[in-house]
Backbone as ProteinMPNN parsed JSONL, in Angstrom:
{"seq_chain_A": "MSHRYLVMTAAILAAVGVSLGAFGAHALQDAVKGWGMTASEQAQCLGTWEIAVRYQLYHSLALFGVGLMVARRPCPRLSLSAGMMILGMLIFCGCLYALVLSGIKILGAVVPLGGLCLIAGWSVLAWAALAMDEAPS", "coords_chain_A": {"N_chain_A": [[9.401, -1.569, 15.898], [11.965, -3.301, 14.217], [14.577, -2.045, 12.159], [15.514, -3.851, 10.216], [13.35, -5.581, 9.895], [11.46, -3.838, 8.91], [12.625, -2.936, 6.45], [12.865, -5.397, 5.138], [10.101, -6.107, 4.993], [9.207, -4.019, 3.428], [10.591, -4.577, 1.03], [9.508, -7.098, 0.357], [6.81, -6.372, 0.013], [7.034, -4.62, -2.138], [8.06, -6.298, -4.148], [5.853, -8.045, -4.369], [4.028, -6.156, -5.288], [5.085, -5.419, -7.766], [4.817, -7.875, -9.033], [2.001, -8.192, -8.996], [1.38, -6.023, -10.569], [2.415, -6.853, -13.055], [0.808, -9.103, -13.408], [-1.666, -7.812, -13.645], [-1.294, -6.383, -15.984], [-1.074, -8.359, -17.894], [-2.296, -11.181, -17.54], [-4.678, -10.445, -16.159], [-5.718, -8.477, -17.787], [-6.396, -9.927, -20.073], [-8.223, -11.689, -18.914], [-10.415, -10.181, -18.013], [-11.762, -9.591, -20.308], [-13.309, -11.779, -20.881], [-15.307, -11.705, -18.909], [-17.809, -10.77, -19.363], [-18.255, -8.057, -19.353], [-18.789, -4.535, -20.209], [-16.752, -2.545, -22.446], [-16.093, -0.216, -21.101], [-16.474, -0.932, -18.37], [-14.538, -2.908, -18.219], [-12.258, -1.315, -18.555], [-12.455, 0.245, -16.244], [-12.123, -1.697, -14.245], [-9.462, -2.507, -14.718], [-8.2, -0.094, -14.325], [-8.722, 0.349, -11.655], [-7.247, -1.742, -10.527], [-4.696, -0.919, -11.306], [-4.408, 1.426, -9.763], [-4.324, 0.285, -7.151], [-1.942, -1.16, -7.38], [-0.113, 0.927, -7.863], [-0.352, 2.482, -5.465], [0.542, 0.568, -3.649], [3.193, 0.184, -4.469], [4.284, 2.816, -4.152], [3.968, 3.204, -1.378], [5.459, 1.049, -0.42], [7.957, 1.89, -0.988], [8.058, 4.156, 0.547], [7.876, 2.931, 3.102], [10.34, 1.563, 3.096], [12.045, 3.762, 3.287], [11.327, 4.665, 5.872], [12.196, 2.485, 7.28], [15.004, 2.87, 6.951], [15.251, 5.222, 8.336], [14.639, 4.361, 10.952], [16.804, 2.72, 11.402], [18.749, 4.582, 11.652], [17.913, 6.136, 13.767], [16.055, 4.838, 16.148], [12.616, 5.042, 17.047], [9.525, 5.297, 18.625], [7.454, 6.659, 17.282], [8.183, 6.444, 14.612], [7.913, 3.736, 14.256], [5.154, 3.507, 14.678], [4.286, 4.95, 12.467], [5.199, 3.304, 10.399], [3.706, 0.962, 10.933], [1.088, 1.939, 10.472], [1.255, 2.545, 7.753], [1.66, -0.026, 6.716], [-0.686, -1.338, 7.524], [-2.469, 0.269, 6.194], [-1.795, -0.183, 3.482], [-2.484, -2.941, 3.32], [-5.304, -2.853, 3.786], [-6.278, -0.819, 1.95], [-5.085, -1.338, -0.688], [-5.407, -4.158, -0.689], [-8.22, -4.467, -0.528], [-9.001, -3.243, -2.877], [-7.774, -4.945, -4.786], [-9.186, -7.359, -4.188], [-11.766, -6.452, -4.699], [-11.743, -6.075, -7.536], [-11.195, -8.665, -8.357], [-13.247, -10.219, -7.277], [-15.615, -8.816, -7.563], [-17.244, -7.961, -5.49], [-18.924, -5.454, -4.385], [-19.218, -4.087, -1.939], [-16.722, -4.01, -0.781], [-15.524, -1.794, -1.762], [-16.429, 0.168, -0.016], [-14.808, -0.184, 2.219], [-12.307, 0.552, 1.465], [-11.717, 3.389, 1.831], [-11.007, 3.401, 4.572], [-8.537, 2.198, 4.581], [-7.185, 4.115, 3.218], [-7.294, 6.233, 5.098], [-5.621, 5.165, 7.033], [-3.22, 5.156, 5.617], [-2.838, 7.941, 5.284], [-2.653, 8.659, 7.967], [-0.266, 7.267, 8.572], [1.597, 8.789, 7.046], [1.27, 11.221, 8.316], [2.071, 10.768, 10.955], [4.652, 10.133, 10.41], [5.651, 12.587, 9.598], [5.381, 13.946, 12.019], [7.202, 12.442, 13.591], [9.584, 13.019, 12.188], [9.771, 15.83, 12.715], [10.271, 15.747, 15.43], [12.836, 14.611, 15.493], [15.128, 16.168, 15.912], [14.901, 16.866, 18.438], [15.054, 15.704, 21.88], [15.465, 12.064, 22.246], [12.432, 10.136, 21.622]], "CA_chain_A": [[9.771, -2.465, 14.872], [13.36, -3.179, 13.879], [14.825, -1.6, 10.808], [15.625, -5.011, 9.343], [12.004, -6.053, 9.604], [10.779, -2.851, 8.025], [13.23, -2.992, 5.148], [12.411, -6.677, 4.554], [8.706, -5.989, 4.688], [9.123, -3.108, 2.281], [11.04, -5.299, -0.158], [8.488, -8.077, 0.038], [5.539, -5.677, -0.538], [7.379, -4.074, -3.457], [8.104, -7.456, -5.032], [4.474, -8.43, -4.618], [3.434, -5.071, -6.091], [5.551, -5.579, -9.179], [4.187, -9.086, -9.562], [0.629, -7.904, -9.219], [1.358, -5.149, -11.736], [2.585, -7.685, -14.238], [-0.427, -9.874, -13.559], [-2.746, -6.96, -14.156], [-1.005, -5.917, -17.388], [-1.087, -9.48, -18.812], [-3.316, -12.164, -17.335], [-5.956, -9.811, -15.813], [-6.196, -7.755, -18.974], [-7.019, -10.915, -20.939], [-9.31, -12.285, -18.215], [-11.636, -9.319, -17.918], [-12.528, -9.64, -21.603], [-14.245, -12.881, -20.763], [-16.145, -11.607, -17.736], [-19.097, -10.235, -19.804], [-18.338, -6.596, -19.062], [-18.63, -3.605, -21.318], [-15.414, -2.041, -22.525], [-15.951, 0.775, -20.059], [-16.337, -1.665, -17.148], [-13.263, -3.563, -18.22], [-11.245, -0.269, -18.321], [-12.57, 0.642, -14.872], [-11.479, -2.72, -13.45], [-7.991, -2.447, -14.927], [-7.755, 1.218, -13.721], [-8.753, 0.125, -10.155], [-6.051, -2.588, -10.274], [-3.469, -0.102, -11.472], [-4.315, 2.275, -8.587], [-3.865, -0.534, -6.085], [-0.487, -1.443, -7.594], [0.666, 2.173, -7.697], [-0.269, 2.816, -4.045], [1.385, -0.447, -2.982], [4.637, 0.458, -4.701], [4.688, 4.094, -3.535], [4.066, 3.034, 0.069], [6.541, 0.145, -0.12], [9.196, 2.732, -1.016], [7.965, 4.95, 1.837], [8.222, 2.008, 4.239], [11.742, 1.377, 3.062], [12.611, 5.001, 3.856], [11.068, 4.657, 7.328], [13.145, 1.533, 7.809], [16.285, 3.463, 7.048], [15.211, 6.198, 9.474], [14.678, 3.643, 12.2], [18.135, 2.257, 11.531], [19.521, 5.764, 12.081], [17.449, 6.543, 15.123], [14.794, 4.167, 16.493], [11.681, 5.907, 17.611], [8.222, 4.742, 18.615], [6.669, 7.329, 16.309], [8.499, 5.815, 13.351], [7.259, 2.404, 14.236], [3.71, 3.717, 14.486], [4.079, 5.376, 11.053], [5.394, 2.128, 9.565], [2.514, 0.143, 11.168], [-0.078, 2.559, 9.828], [1.459, 2.318, 6.343], [1.45, -1.448, 6.399], [-2.13, -1.614, 7.699], [-3.146, 1.016, 5.054], [-1.627, -0.949, 2.203], [-3.306, -4.173, 3.394], [-6.718, -2.539, 3.611], [-6.59, -0.106, 0.726], [-4.708, -2.171, -1.835], [-6.011, -5.503, -0.608], [-9.658, -4.386, -0.83], [-9.152, -2.951, -4.328], [-7.498, -6.164, -5.519], [-10.316, -8.236, -3.948], [-12.969, -5.885, -5.405], [-11.621, -6.38, -8.968], [-11.263, -10.156, -8.629], [-14.501, -10.851, -6.798], [-16.771, -8.082, -7.922], [-18.029, -7.683, -4.297], [-18.926, -3.958, -4.353], [-19.137, -3.549, -0.517], [-15.281, -3.854, -0.486], [-15.238, -0.405, -2.066], [-16.73, 0.937, 1.132], [-13.756, -0.382, 3.138], [-11.054, 1.125, 0.926], [-11.313, 4.649, 2.491], [-10.318, 3.151, 5.9], [-7.102, 1.999, 4.294], [-6.633, 5.467, 2.841], [-7.066, 6.933, 6.322], [-4.38, 4.592, 7.639], [-2.03, 5.717, 4.906], [-2.689, 9.368, 5.628], [-2.118, 8.66, 9.351], [1.124, 6.963, 8.557], [2.391, 9.895, 6.573], [1.199, 12.334, 9.352], [2.919, 10.37, 12.035], [5.994, 10.235, 9.908], [5.976, 14.094, 9.689], [5.552, 14.215, 13.486], [8.453, 11.836, 13.921], [10.649, 13.846, 11.631], [9.822, 17.052, 13.445], [10.856, 15.486, 16.757], [14.124, 13.976, 15.398], [16.121, 17.07, 16.385], [14.66, 16.905, 19.891], [15.471, 14.522, 22.708], [14.821, 10.848, 21.787], [11.093, 9.952, 22.112]], "C_chain_A": [[11.26, -2.232, 14.485], [13.475, -2.704, 12.408], [14.915, -2.698, 9.807], [14.24, -5.522, 8.928], [11.285, -5.129, 8.667], [11.345, -2.89, 6.565], [12.832, -4.329, 4.403], [10.968, -6.63, 4.149], [8.469, -5.117, 3.473], [9.491, -3.843, 0.971], [10.027, -6.356, -0.609], [7.277, -7.461, -0.64], [5.857, -5.128, -1.911], [7.448, -5.189, -4.504], [6.75, -7.939, -5.383], [3.769, -7.423, -5.53], [3.808, -5.158, -7.556], [4.926, -6.784, -9.807], [2.749, -8.893, -9.864], [0.421, -6.943, -10.361], [1.473, -5.903, -13.071], [1.376, -8.521, -14.483], [-1.541, -9.023, -14.165], [-2.564, -6.552, -15.595], [-1.116, -7.138, -18.406], [-2.291, -10.376, -18.542], [-4.674, -11.528, -17.019], [-6.576, -9.155, -16.988], [-6.94, -8.717, -19.914], [-8.313, -11.544, -20.255], [-10.601, -11.485, -18.239], [-12.393, -9.282, -19.22], [-13.515, -10.725, -21.612], [-15.258, -12.785, -19.632], [-17.541, -11.002, -18.092], [-19.344, -8.782, -19.443], [-18.305, -5.735, -20.343], [-17.137, -3.17, -21.28], [-15.147, -1.035, -21.463], [-15.74, 0.159, -18.674], [-15.005, -2.385, -17.049], [-12.185, -2.475, -17.928], [-11.278, 0.155, -16.831], [-11.916, -0.411, -13.946], [-9.968, -2.654, -13.524], [-7.436, -1.17, -14.247], [-7.747, 1.038, -12.227], [-7.545, -0.745, -9.735], [-4.822, -1.766, -10.288], [-3.272, 0.855, -10.311], [-3.81, 1.478, -7.381], [-2.323, -0.793, -6.192], [0.335, -0.22, -7.322], [0.801, 2.498, -6.213], [0.607, 1.838, -3.307], [2.834, -0.146, -3.228], [5.101, 1.737, -4.047], [4.889, 3.836, -1.986], [5.121, 1.987, 0.486], [7.868, 0.929, -0.06], [9.232, 3.6, 0.238], [8.395, 4.134, 3.016], [9.718, 1.703, 4.269], [12.462, 2.579, 3.589], [12.443, 5.043, 5.389], [11.976, 3.655, 7.943], [14.563, 2.056, 7.935], [16.389, 4.504, 8.177], [15.308, 5.49, 10.799], [16.077, 3.119, 12.439], [19.013, 3.339, 12.119], [19.194, 6.143, 13.516], [16.095, 5.963, 15.439], [13.914, 5.134, 17.272], [10.341, 5.299, 17.529], [7.3, 5.406, 17.541], [6.926, 6.779, 14.865], [7.884, 4.434, 13.184], [5.791, 2.512, 14.021], [3.426, 4.115, 13.032], [4.176, 4.135, 10.165], [4.122, 1.174, 9.71], [1.343, 0.663, 10.458], [0.048, 2.409, 8.322], [1.212, 0.9, 5.893], [0.005, -1.805, 6.455], [-2.881, -0.933, 6.512], [-2.985, 0.3, 3.789], [-2.465, -2.186, 2.219], [-4.786, -3.842, 3.131], [-6.992, -1.883, 2.272], [-6.303, -0.913, -0.517], [-5.409, -3.486, -1.845], [-7.5, -5.508, -0.992], [-9.851, -4.075, -2.319], [-8.846, -4.171, -5.148], [-8.698, -7.134, -5.457], [-11.59, -7.761, -4.696], [-12.942, -6.272, -6.912], [-11.795, -7.876, -9.211], [-12.547, -10.832, -8.214], [-15.772, -10.114, -7.29], [-17.698, -7.697, -6.761], [-17.892, -6.194, -4.058], [-18.74, -3.375, -2.917], [-17.635, -3.343, -0.106], [-14.876, -2.372, -0.799], [-15.534, 0.548, -0.879], [-15.652, 0.867, 2.212], [-12.483, 0.334, 2.765], [-10.728, 2.498, 1.6], [-10.675, 4.488, 3.859], [-8.868, 2.93, 5.688], [-6.43, 3.303, 3.952], [-6.395, 6.325, 4.103], [-5.856, 6.466, 7.035], [-3.132, 5.111, 6.948], [-1.798, 7.178, 5.227], [-2.154, 9.479, 7.066], [-0.667, 8.275, 9.377], [2.006, 8.066, 8.087], [2.431, 11.012, 7.625], [2.067, 11.965, 10.52], [4.398, 10.442, 11.66], [6.492, 11.737, 9.976], [6.207, 14.431, 11.133], [6.838, 13.646, 13.983], [9.643, 12.62, 13.399], [10.857, 15.169, 12.352], [10.512, 16.874, 14.797], [12.283, 14.9, 16.723], [15.234, 14.843, 15.962], [16.023, 17.282, 17.943], [15.243, 15.73, 20.584], [14.774, 13.221, 22.125], [13.423, 10.642, 22.422], [10.901, 8.566, 22.614]], "O_chain_A": [[11.726, -1.094, 14.439], [12.601, -2.938, 11.573], [14.463, -2.547, 8.672], [14.002, -5.849, 7.765], [10.589, -5.562, 7.748], [10.585, -2.877, 5.597], [12.517, -4.33, 3.213], [10.627, -7.075, 3.053], [7.648, -5.426, 2.609], [8.795, -3.737, -0.039], [9.733, -6.487, -1.797], [6.792, -7.922, -1.673], [4.995, -5.173, -2.788], [6.948, -5.032, -5.618], [6.474, -8.225, -6.549], [3.013, -7.8, -6.426], [2.979, -4.996, -8.452], [4.54, -6.751, -10.975], [2.275, -9.373, -10.894], [-0.59, -7.017, -11.058], [0.761, -5.641, -14.041], [0.935, -8.658, -15.624], [-2.255, -9.453, -15.07], [-3.531, -6.392, -16.34], [-1.235, -6.93, -19.613], [-3.254, -10.309, -19.306], [-5.703, -11.981, -17.521], [-7.786, -9.235, -17.2], [-7.978, -8.369, -20.478], [-9.302, -11.864, -20.915], [-11.695, -12.009, -18.449], [-13.582, -8.963, -19.223], [-14.52, -10.613, -22.314], [-16.013, -13.735, -19.424], [-18.348, -10.757, -17.195], [-20.48, -8.346, -19.255], [-17.85, -6.174, -21.4], [-16.406, -3.37, -20.31], [-14.031, -0.996, -20.946], [-14.931, 0.654, -17.891], [-14.407, -2.477, -15.977], [-11.289, -2.718, -17.12], [-10.227, 0.394, -16.237], [-11.239, -0.055, -12.982], [-9.282, -2.736, -12.506], [-6.346, -1.183, -13.675], [-6.833, 1.534, -11.567], [-6.915, -0.492, -8.708], [-3.979, -1.878, -9.397], [-2.141, 1.096, -9.892], [-2.942, 1.964, -6.656], [-1.567, -0.657, -5.231], [1.358, -0.287, -6.641], [1.903, 2.759, -5.731], [1.354, 2.239, -2.414], [3.642, -0.209, -2.302], [6.176, 1.775, -3.449], [5.904, 4.24, -1.417], [5.62, 2.029, 1.61], [8.743, 0.677, 0.769], [10.264, 3.757, 0.89], [9.188, 4.586, 3.841], [10.305, 1.594, 5.346], [13.448, 2.413, 4.308], [13.37, 5.433, 6.099], [12.504, 3.899, 9.028], [15.259, 1.739, 8.899], [17.409, 4.65, 8.851], [15.997, 5.97, 11.698], [16.513, 3.073, 13.589], [19.886, 3.086, 12.949], [20.065, 6.423, 14.339], [15.076, 6.529, 15.044], [14.406, 5.943, 18.059], [9.98, 4.802, 16.462], [6.45, 4.724, 16.969], [6.014, 6.676, 14.045], [7.413, 4.049, 12.114], [5.209, 1.721, 13.279], [2.443, 3.667, 12.442], [3.342, 3.933, 9.283], [3.584, 0.681, 8.719], [0.617, -0.127, 9.856], [-0.957, 2.165, 7.655], [0.634, 0.652, 4.834], [-0.509, -2.486, 5.568], [-3.798, -1.51, 5.928], [-3.954, 0.164, 3.043], [-3.119, -2.483, 1.219], [-5.432, -4.507, 2.322], [-7.857, -2.345, 1.528], [-7.203, -1.146, -1.323], [-5.948, -3.906, -2.869], [-7.978, -6.411, -1.678], [-10.774, -4.597, -2.945], [-9.556, -4.448, -6.115], [-9.163, -7.651, -6.473], [-12.358, -8.558, -5.234], [-13.939, -6.721, -7.477], [-12.464, -8.29, -10.158], [-12.899, -11.891, -8.734], [-16.844, -10.707, -7.412], [-18.792, -7.178, -6.983], [-16.857, -5.728, -3.582], [-18.169, -2.298, -2.746], [-17.348, -2.58, 0.817], [-13.991, -1.811, -0.152], [-14.931, 1.617, -0.78], [-15.577, 1.766, 3.05], [-11.675, 0.683, 3.625], [-9.563, 2.743, 1.91], [-9.886, 5.336, 4.276], [-8.035, 3.384, 6.472], [-5.289, 3.568, 4.329], [-5.41, 7.059, 4.171], [-5.117, 7.274, 7.598], [-2.136, 5.456, 7.583], [-0.657, 7.597, 5.42], [-1.29, 10.313, 7.34], [0.113, 8.874, 10.118], [3.074, 8.283, 8.66], [3.457, 11.664, 7.816], [2.763, 12.836, 11.04], [5.259, 10.765, 12.478], [7.622, 12.022, 10.374], [7.157, 15.148, 11.447], [7.532, 14.314, 14.749], [10.608, 12.847, 14.129], [11.994, 15.583, 12.576], [11.249, 17.752, 15.247], [12.888, 14.705, 17.777], [16.22, 14.298, 16.459], [16.931, 17.792, 18.599], [15.853, 14.858, 19.966], [13.664, 13.287, 21.597], [13.235, 10.929, 23.604], [9.812, 8.222, 23.074]]}, "name": "protein", "num_of_chains": 1, "seq": "MSHRYLVMTAAILAAVGVSLGAFGAHALQDAVKGWGMTASEQAQCLGTWEIAVRYQLYHSLALFGVGLMVARRPCPRLSLSAGMMILGMLIFCGCLYALVLSGIKILGAVVPLGGLCLIAGWSVLAWAALAMDEAPS"}
């Protein structure tokens, strides 16, 4: 993946994350009150939304950093790391957002797969960084 694509993707995902955070703090907070939930269930929904936003923003920043690393020294491992982070955000955050909005509980079972992708992305990034002083991969 090119560094421009990665930085652009990171910026878009961050902008969407900020937008979804604002939605969660305002519109969603008002909406869950009308969903017939207990106060505890409402708090759990909003907490789940906040976790999704937080992970999306953290990993958008990480993706931005990977994009800068690719600009310095392109490497297949960095591209793999970026791909795993993007996939992880889509699955982890996307399923949490969908879970809150739809109430479909089975989506909660898919979320750990996204978490594994995020962990893999960070692990491959460590592997790429370790190899950066070596010959190009």
